[in-house]
ChimeraX commands (.cxc) that place a marker at each C-alpha (Angstrom):
marker #1 position -0.05,-0.04,-0.04 radius 0.5
marker #1 position 1.40,3.57,-1.03 radius 0.5
marker #1 position 1.49,5.74,1.81 radius 0.5
marker #1 position -0.70,8.72,1.80 radius 0.5
marker #1 position 0.66,11.82,4.01 radius 0.5
marker #1 position -2.75,13.34,3.78 radius 0.5
marker #1 position -4.71,10.31,5.06 radius 0.5
marker #1 position -1.90,10.05,7.70 radius 0.5
marker #1 position -2.39,13.55,8.71 radius 0.5
marker #1 position -6.25,13.32,9.04 radius 0.5
marker #1 position -5.75,9.91,11.51 radius 0.5
marker #1 position -3.18,11.63,13.40 radius 0.5
marker #1 position -5.35,14.60,14.28 radius 0.5
marker #1 position -8.25,12.18,14.73 radius 0.5
marker #1 position -6.07,10.15,17.13 radius 0.5
marker #1 position -5.92,13.35,19.42 radius 0.5
marker #1 position -9.70,13.24,19.73 radius 0.5
marker #1 position -10.12,16.43,17.38 radius 0.5
marker #1 position -12.92,16.49,14.87 radius 0.5
marker #1 position -11.78,16.80,11.24 radius 0.5
marker #1 position -13.58,17.05,7.93 radius 0.5
marker #1 position -12.09,16.14,4.67 radius 0.5
marker #1 position -12.25,18.80,2.16 radius 0.5
marker #1 position -10.96,19.56,-1.38 radius 0.5
marker #1 position -8.38,21.95,0.59 radius 0.5
marker #1 position -7.28,19.18,3.03 radius 0.5
marker #1 position -8.05,18.47,6.39 radius 0.5
marker #1 position -10.57,21.12,8.10 radius 0.5
marker #1 position -10.71,21.32,11.96 radius 0.5
marker #1 position -14.10,22.96,12.43 radius 0.5
marker #1 position -13.45,24.11,15.93 radius 0.5
marker #1 position -10.70,26.48,14.85 radius 0.5
marker #1 position -11.38,26.73,11.17 radius 0.5
marker #1 position -7.73,25.48,10.71 radius 0.5
marker #1 position -7.05,23.69,7.33 radius 0.5
marker #1 position -4.12,21.31,7.02 radius 0.5
marker #1 position -2.81,19.84,4.07 radius 0.5
marker #1 position 0.03,17.21,3.43 radius 0.5
marker #1 position 1.69,16.53,0.11 radius 0.5
marker #1 position 4.88,14.98,-1.56 radius 0.5
marker #1 position 6.00,17.99,-3.99 radius 0.5
marker #1 position 9.43,16.74,-5.22 radius 0.5
marker #1 position 11.01,13.23,-5.80 radius 0.5
marker #1 position 14.54,12.25,-6.65 radius 0.5
marker #1 position 15.15,8.62,-7.77 radius 0.5
marker #1 position 18.74,7.53,-7.20 radius 0.5
marker #1 position 20.32,4.05,-7.89 radius 0.5
marker #1 position 19.56,2.79,-4.36 radius 0.5
marker #1 position 17.49,5.49,-2.65 radius 0.5
marker #1 position 14.46,7.77,-3.25 radius 0.5
marker #1 position 14.36,11.11,-1.74 radius 0.5
marker #1 position 11.26,12.98,-1.50 radius 0.5
marker #1 position 10.03,16.37,0.02 radius 0.5
marker #1 position 6.98,16.55,1.92 radius 0.5
marker #1 position 5.11,19.79,2.51 radius 0.5
marker #1 position 2.78,20.27,5.45 radius 0.5
marker #1 position 0.62,23.39,5.09 radius 0.5
marker #1 position -1.61,25.26,7.56 radius 0.5
marker #1 position -3.94,28.01,6.81 radius 0.5
marker #1 position -5.89,29.40,9.93 radius 0.5
marker #1 position -7.62,32.63,10.78 radius 0.5
marker #1 position -4.89,32.77,13.92 radius 0.5
marker #1 position -2.39,33.23,11.26 radius 0.5
marker #1 position -4.25,36.06,9.60 radius 0.5
marker #1 position -5.04,33.80,6.70 radius 0.5
marker #1 position -1.27,33.48,5.73 radius 0.5
marker #1 position 0.06,30.13,4.51 radius 0.5
marker #1 position 2.55,28.41,7.01 radius 0.5
marker #1 position 4.55,25.83,5.21 radius 0.5
marker #1 position 6.87,23.22,7.06 radius 0.5
marker #1 position 8.86,21.14,4.65 radius 0.5
marker #1 position 10.74,17.68,5.30 radius 0.5
marker #1 position 12.98,15.32,3.54 radius 0.5
marker #1 position 12.60,11.67,3.66 radius 0.5
marker #1 position 14.50,8.96,1.93 radius 0.5
marker #1 position 14.10,5.14,1.52 radius 0.5
marker #1 position 14.41,2.33,-1.10 radius 0.5
marker #1 position 11.09,3.42,-2.55 radius 0.5
marker #1 position 8.71,6.53,-2.72 radius 0.5
marker #1 position 6.24,5.07,-0.23 radius 0.5
marker #1 position 8.77,4.50,2.39 radius 0.5
marker #1 position 10.51,7.80,1.69 radius 0.5
marker #1 position 7.16,9.74,2.40 radius 0.5
marker #1 position 6.47,8.10,5.49 radius 0.5
marker #1 position 9.97,8.76,6.47 radius 0.5
marker #1 position 9.36,12.34,5.91 radius 0.5
marker #1 position 5.78,12.30,7.69 radius 0.5
marker #1 position 7.64,10.64,10.67 radius 0.5
marker #1 position 9.78,13.91,10.86 radius 0.5
marker #1 position 6.95,15.97,10.96 radius 0.5
marker #1 position 5.34,14.07,13.93 radius 0.5
marker #1 position 8.44,14.34,15.89 radius 0.5
marker #1 position 9.27,18.10,15.31 radius 0.5
marker #1 position 6.34,20.45,14.15 radius 0.5
marker #1 position 3.26,18.44,14.64 radius 0.5
marker #1 position 2.50,19.62,18.22 radius 0.5
marker #1 position 3.44,23.11,17.86 radius 0.5
marker #1 position 0.78,23.13,14.99 radius 0.5
marker #1 position -1.66,21.64,17.31 radius 0.5
marker #1 position -0.97,23.73,20.54 radius 0.5
marker #1 position -0.87,27.20,18.62 radius 0.5
marker #1 position -3.49,26.66,15.93 radius 0.5
marker #1 position -6.16,24.75,18.04 radius 0.5
marker #1 position -5.45,24.78,21.65 radius 0.5
marker #1 position -2.53,24.58,24.02 radius 0.5
marker #1 position -3.53,21.36,25.50 radius 0.5
marker #1 position -2.38,19.44,22.41 radius 0.5
marker #1 position 0.96,20.63,23.05 radius 0.5
marker #1 position 1.01,18.57,26.34 radius 0.5
marker #1 position 4.91,17.72,27.17 radius 0.5
marker #1 position 5.68,17.91,23.57 radius 0.5
marker #1 position 6.44,21.67,23.46 radius 0.5
marker #1 position 7.94,24.44,25.75 radius 0.5
marker #1 position 6.52,28.09,25.88 radius 0.5
marker #1 position 8.36,31.30,26.34 radius 0.5
marker #1 position 7.28,34.96,26.19 radius 0.5
marker #1 position 9.14,37.12,23.88 radius 0.5
marker #1 position 8.86,40.88,24.40 radius 0.5
marker #1 position 9.90,44.18,22.88 radius 0.5
marker #1 position 8.90,47.55,23.93 radius 0.5
marker #1 position 5.05,47.12,24.52 radius 0.5
marker #1 position 4.50,44.02,22.47 radius 0.5
marker #1 position 4.71,40.39,23.46 radius 0.5
marker #1 position 4.61,37.19,21.82 radius 0.5
marker #1 position 3.69,33.80,23.21 radius 0.5
marker #1 position 6.34,31.37,21.44 radius 0.5
marker #1 position 5.77,27.79,21.19 radius 0.5
marker #1 position 9.06,25.80,20.72 radius 0.5
marker #1 position 9.21,22.31,19.23 radius 0.5
marker #1 position 11.72,19.97,20.39 radius 0.5
marker #1 position 15.36,20.22,18.77 radius 0.5
marker #1 position 15.51,17.36,16.58 radius 0.5
marker #1 position 19.06,15.87,16.33 radius 0.5
marker #1 position 20.41,12.98,14.06 radius 0.5
marker #1 position 23.77,11.84,14.29 radius 0.5
marker #1 position 26.32,12.02,17.18 radius 0.5
marker #1 position 27.73,15.39,18.51 radius 0.5
marker #1 position 30.65,14.80,20.67 radius 0.5
marker #1 position 28.92,16.60,23.52 radius 0.5
marker #1 position 25.67,17.80,24.59 radius 0.5
marker #1 position 24.21,20.15,21.84 radius 0.5
marker #1 position 22.08,22.89,22.91 radius 0.5
marker #1 position 20.46,25.79,21.01 radius 0.5
marker #1 position 19.85,28.40,23.70 radius 0.5
marker #1 position 22.56,30.89,22.61 radius 0.5
marker #1 position 21.26,30.64,18.85 radius 0.5
marker #1 position 17.76,31.29,19.97 radius 0.5
marker #1 position 18.87,34.19,22.21 radius 0.5
marker #1 position 20.88,35.71,19.13 radius 0.5
marker #1 position 17.81,35.13,16.66 radius 0.5
marker #1 position 15.47,36.69,19.11 radius 0.5
marker #1 position 17.55,39.77,19.74 radius 0.5
marker #1 position 17.92,40.37,16.16 radius 0.5
marker #1 position 14.26,39.55,15.19 radius 0.5
marker #1 position 12.21,41.50,17.89 radius 0.5
marker #1 position 13.13,45.17,17.26 radius 0.5
marker #1 position 11.85,44.39,13.45 radius 0.5
marker #1 position 8.96,42.41,14.01 radius 0.5
marker #1 position 5.36,43.22,13.27 radius 0.5
marker #1 position 2.67,42.55,15.79 radius 0.5
marker #1 position 1.49,39.61,13.98 radius 0.5
marker #1 position 1.95,35.95,14.18 radius 0.5
marker #1 position 5.81,34.85,12.96 radius 0.5
marker #1 position 7.22,31.39,12.52 radius 0.5
marker #1 position 10.70,30.16,12.19 radius 0.5
marker #1 position 12.72,26.92,11.42 radius 0.5
marker #1 position 16.33,26.30,11.79 radius 0.5
marker #1 position 18.39,23.43,10.25 radius 0.5
marker #1 position 21.95,22.72,9.94 radius 0.5
marker #1 position 24.50,20.03,9.29 radius 0.5
marker #1 position 27.93,19.69,10.89 radius 0.5
marker #1 position 30.62,17.45,9.29 radius 0.5
marker #1 position 32.59,16.99,12.04 radius 0.5
marker #1 position 34.57,20.20,12.01 radius 0.5
marker #1 position 32.14,22.89,10.76 radius 0.5
marker #1 position 28.71,23.84,9.63 radius 0.5
marker #1 position 28.29,22.56,6.05 radius 0.5
marker #1 position 24.64,23.45,5.46 radius 0.5
marker #1 position 22.53,25.98,7.23 radius 0.5
marker #1 position 18.99,27.27,6.75 radius 0.5
marker #1 position 17.01,29.46,8.67 radius 0.5
marker #1 position 13.42,30.51,7.34 radius 0.5
marker #1 position 11.39,33.08,8.64 radius 0.5
marker #1 position 7.55,32.98,7.68 radius 0.5
marker #1 position 8.51,30.73,4.68 radius 0.5
marker #1 position 11.39,32.85,3.54 radius 0.5
marker #1 position 15.16,32.54,3.69 radius 0.5
marker #1 position 16.52,34.84,6.35 radius 0.5
marker #1 position 20.30,35.50,5.62 radius 0.5
marker #1 position 20.96,37.26,8.78 radius 0.5
marker #1 position 19.69,34.55,10.73 radius 0.5
marker #1 position 21.77,31.94,8.82 radius 0.5
marker #1 position 24.83,34.09,9.39 radius 0.5
marker #1 position 24.20,33.75,13.15 radius 0.5
marker #1 position 24.00,30.28,13.00 radius 0.5
marker #1 position 27.09,29.73,10.97 radius 0.5
marker #1 position 29.28,31.81,13.33 radius 0.5
marker #1 position 28.29,30.14,16.47 radius 0.5
marker #1 position 30.55,27.40,18.10 radius 0.5
marker #1 position 29.25,24.01,17.73 radius 0.5
marker #1 position 30.33,20.58,19.11 radius 0.5
marker #1 position 32.47,18.54,16.89 radius 0.5
marker #1 position 30.97,15.34,15.28 radius 0.5
marker #1 position 28.72,14.55,12.45 radius 0.5
marker #1 position 25.16,15.40,12.90 radius 0.5
marker #1 position 22.36,17.61,11.91 radius 0.5
marker #1 position 19.89,19.66,14.27 radius 0.5
marker #1 position 16.25,21.33,13.30 radius 0.5
marker #1 position 13.82,23.06,15.40 radius 0.5
marker #1 position 10.37,24.90,14.76 radius 0.5
marker #1 position 8.75,27.57,16.53 radius 0.5
marker #1 position 5.69,29.66,16.26 radius 0.5
marker #1 position 5.27,32.99,17.81 radius 0.5
marker #1 position 1.68,34.41,18.49 radius 0.5
marker #1 position 1.07,38.12,19.48 radius 0.5
marker #1 position -0.72,38.74,22.79 radius 0.5
marker link #1:1,2 radius 0.2
marker link #1:2,3 radius 0.2
marker link #1:3,4 radius 0.2
marker link #1:4,5 radius 0.2
marker link #1:5,6 radius 0.2
marker link #1:6,7 radius 0.2
marker link #1:7,8 radius 0.2
marker link #1:8,9 radius 0.2
marker link #1:9,10 radius 0.2
marker link #1:10,11 radius 0.2
marker link #1:11,12 radius 0.2
marker link #1:12,13 radius 0.2
marker link #1:13,14 radius 0.2
marker link #1:14,15 radius 0.2
marker link #1:15,16 radius 0.2
marker link #1:16,17 radius 0.2
marker link #1:17,18 radius 0.2
marker link #1:18,19 radius 0.2
marker link #1:19,20 radius 0.2
marker link #1:20,21 radius 0.2
marker link #1:21,22 radius 0.2
marker link #1:22,23 radius 0.2
marker link #1:23,24 radius 0.2
marker link #1:24,25 radius 0.2
marker link #1:25,26 radius 0.2
marker link #1:26,27 radius 0.2
marker link #1:27,28 radius 0.2
marker link #1:28,29 radius 0.2
marker link #1:29,30 radius 0.2
marker link #1:30,31 radius 0.2
marker link #1:31,32 radius 0.2
marker link #1:32,33 radius 0.2
marker link #1:33,34 radius 0.2
marker link #1:34,35 radius 0.2
marker link #1:35,36 radius 0.2
marker link #1:36,37 radius 0.2
marker link #1:37,38 radius 0.2
marker link #1:38,39 radius 0.2
marker link #1:39,40 radius 0.2
marker link #1:40,41 radius 0.2
marker link #1:41,42 radius 0.2
marker link #1:42,43 radius 0.2
marker link #1:43,44 radius 0.2
marker link #1:44,45 radius 0.2
marker link #1:45,46 radius 0.2
marker link #1:46,47 radius 0.2
marker link #1:47,48 radius 0.2
marker link #1:48,49 radius 0.2
marker link #1:49,50 radius 0.2
marker link #1:50,51 radius 0.2
marker link #1:51,52 radius 0.2
marker link #1:52,53 radius 0.2
marker link #1:53,54 radius 0.2
marker link #1:54,55 radius 0.2
marker link #1:55,56 radius 0.2
marker link #1:56,57 radius 0.2
marker link #1:57,58 radius 0.2
marker link #1:58,59 radius 0.2
marker link #1:59,60 radius 0.2
marker link #1:60,61 radius 0.2
marker link #1:61,62 radius 0.2
marker link #1:62,63 radius 0.2
marker link #1:63,64 radius 0.2
marker link #1:64,65 radius 0.2
marker link #1:65,66 radius 0.2
marker link #1:66,67 radius 0.2
marker link #1:67,68 radius 0.2
marker link #1:68,69 radius 0.2
marker link #1:69,70 radius 0.2
marker link #1:70,71 radius 0.2
marker link #1:71,72 radius 0.2
marker link #1:72,73 radius 0.2
marker link #1:73,74 radius 0.2
marker link #1:74,75 radius 0.2
marker link #1:75,76 radius 0.2
marker link #1:76,77 radius 0.2
marker link #1:77,78 radius 0.2
marker link #1:78,79 radius 0.2
marker link #1:79,80 radius 0.2
marker link #1:80,81 radius 0.2
marker link #1:81,82 radius 0.2
marker link #1:82,83 radius 0.2
marker link #1:83,84 radius 0.2
marker link #1:84,85 radius 0.2
marker link #1:85,86 radius 0.2
marker link #1:86,87 radius 0.2
marker link #1:87,88 radius 0.2
marker link #1:88,89 radius 0.2
marker link #1:89,90 radius 0.2
marker link #1:90,91 radius 0.2
marker link #1:91,92 radius 0.2
marker link #1:92,93 radius 0.2
marker link #1:93,94 radius 0.2
marker link #1:94,95 radius 0.2
marker link #1:95,96 radius 0.2
marker link #1:96,97 radius 0.2
marker link #1:97,98 radius 0.2
marker link #1:98,99 radius 0.2
marker link #1:99,100 radius 0.2
marker link #1:100,101 radius 0.2
marker link #1:101,102 radius 0.2
marker link #1:102,103 radius 0.2
marker link #1:103,104 radius 0.2
marker link #1:104,105 radius 0.2
marker link #1:105,106 radius 0.2
marker link #1:106,107 radius 0.2
marker link #1:107,108 radius 0.2
marker link #1:108,109 radius 0.2
marker link #1:109,110 radius 0.2
marker link #1:110,111 radius 0.2
marker link #1:111,112 radius 0.2
marker link #1:112,113 radius 0.2
marker link #1:113,114 radius 0.2
marker link #1:114,115 radius 0.2
marker link #1:115,116 radius 0.2
marker link #1:116,117 radius 0.2
marker link #1:117,118 radius 0.2
marker link #1:118,119 radius 0.2
marker link #1:119,120 radius 0.2
marker link #1:120,121 radius 0.2
marker link #1:121,122 radius 0.2
marker link #1:122,123 radius 0.2
marker link #1:123,124 radius 0.2
marker link #1:124,125 radius 0.2
marker link #1:125,126 radius 0.2
marker link #1:126,127 radius 0.2
marker link #1:127,128 radius 0.2
marker link #1:128,129 radius 0.2
marker link #1:129,130 radius 0.2
marker link #1:130,131 radius 0.2
marker link #1:131,132 radius 0.2
marker link #1:132,133 radius 0.2
marker link #1:133,134 radius 0.2
marker link #1:134,135 radius 0.2
marker link #1:135,136 radius 0.2
marker link #1:136,137 radius 0.2
marker link #1:137,138 radius 0.2
marker link #1:138,139 radius 0.2
marker link #1:139,140 radius 0.2
marker link #1:140,141 radius 0.2
marker link #1:141,142 radius 0.2
marker link #1:142,143 radius 0.2
marker link #1:143,144 radius 0.2
marker link #1:144,145 radius 0.2
marker link #1:145,146 radius 0.2
marker link #1:146,147 radius 0.2
marker link #1:147,148 radius 0.2
marker link #1:148,149 radius 0.2
marker link #1:149,150 radius 0.2
marker link #1:150,151 radius 0.2
marker link #1:151,152 radius 0.2
marker link #1:152,153 radius 0.2
marker link #1:153,154 radius 0.2
marker link #1:154,155 radius 0.2
marker link #1:155,156 radius 0.2
marker link #1:156,157 radius 0.2
marker link #1:157,158 radius 0.2
marker link #1:158,159 radius 0.2
marker link #1:159,160 radius 0.2
marker link #1:160,161 radius 0.2
marker link #1:161,162 radius 0.2
marker link #1:162,163 radius 0.2
marker link #1:163,164 radius 0.2
marker link #1:164,165 radius 0.2
marker link #1:165,166 radius 0.2
marker link #1:166,167 radius 0.2
marker link #1:167,168 radius 0.2
marker link #1:168,169 radius 0.2
marker link #1:169,170 radius 0.2
marker link #1:170,171 radius 0.2
marker link #1:171,172 radius 0.2
marker link #1:172,173 radius 0.2
marker link #1:173,174 radius 0.2
marker link #1:174,175 radius 0.2
marker link #1:175,176 radius 0.2
marker link #1:176,177 radius 0.2
marker link #1:177,178 radius 0.2
marker link #1:178,179 radius 0.2
marker link #1:179,180 radius 0.2
marker link #1:180,181 radius 0.2
marker link #1:181,182 radius 0.2
marker link #1:182,183 radius 0.2
marker link #1:183,184 radius 0.2
marker link #1:184,185 radius 0.2
marker link #1:185,186 radius 0.2
marker link #1:186,187 radius 0.2
marker link #1:187,188 radius 0.2
marker link #1:188,189 radius 0.2
marker link #1:189,190 radius 0.2
marker link #1:190,191 radius 0.2
marker link #1:191,192 radius 0.2
marker link #1:192,193 radius 0.2
marker link #1:193,194 radius 0.2
marker link #1:194,195 radius 0.2
marker link #1:195,196 radius 0.2
marker link #1:196,197 radius 0.2
marker link #1:197,198 radius 0.2
marker link #1:198,199 radius 0.2
marker link #1:199,200 radius 0.2
marker link #1:200,201 radius 0.2
marker link #1:201,202 radius 0.2
marker link #1:202,203 radius 0.2
marker link #1:203,204 radius 0.2
marker link #1:204,205 radius 0.2
marker link #1:205,206 radius 0.2
marker link #1:206,207 radius 0.2
marker link #1:207,208 radius 0.2
marker link #1:208,209 radius 0.2
marker link #1:209,210 radius 0.2
marker link #1:210,211 radius 0.2
marker link #1:211,212 radius 0.2
marker link #1:212,213 radius 0.2
marker link #1:213,214 radius 0.2
marker link #1:214,215 radius 0.2
marker link #1:215,216 radius 0.2
view
């Protein structure tokens, strides 16, 4: 059976006791007017591996009807297993942030953390997903300094509306070889520069985190 990320998304939400309705746009959660969708948008076939890109999209009145997009790579021996691999990354990293901020905080349970970020008279409630680490850093990997520096750079320029941020980087044993910081779906070069200039543990690994900021 071919893995269907949209069907898996509906089953996941239903499993949390949340009522869903399947529509042409995706999965509608009537209690919050949230619409979620999930689809494989890119496939690359290699001699022994298939690599896919999964996009999970959210449209909600709480976002001002802006479209939030989270992307995940998955790989396996065939497309179906690669799609399942990518969906598993969504479940581990971003799913509970979506549910907690766009439906109800109770769905974050112990899977997310909350912080209040303030600048002048504006405050955002920030929902942070877990830091997903793959590989083996030589010592404990913490991303608190990265978040502090990103926050200090962001807040003076933030508009009083929801914002979301995702960072990802790979370390090859000596240095960061891949770095990505997306703000509201868009590449944020200054955030990427901050990530690249920090000191990270030795080892071969990658790290990723997603956070959603809601104004109060």
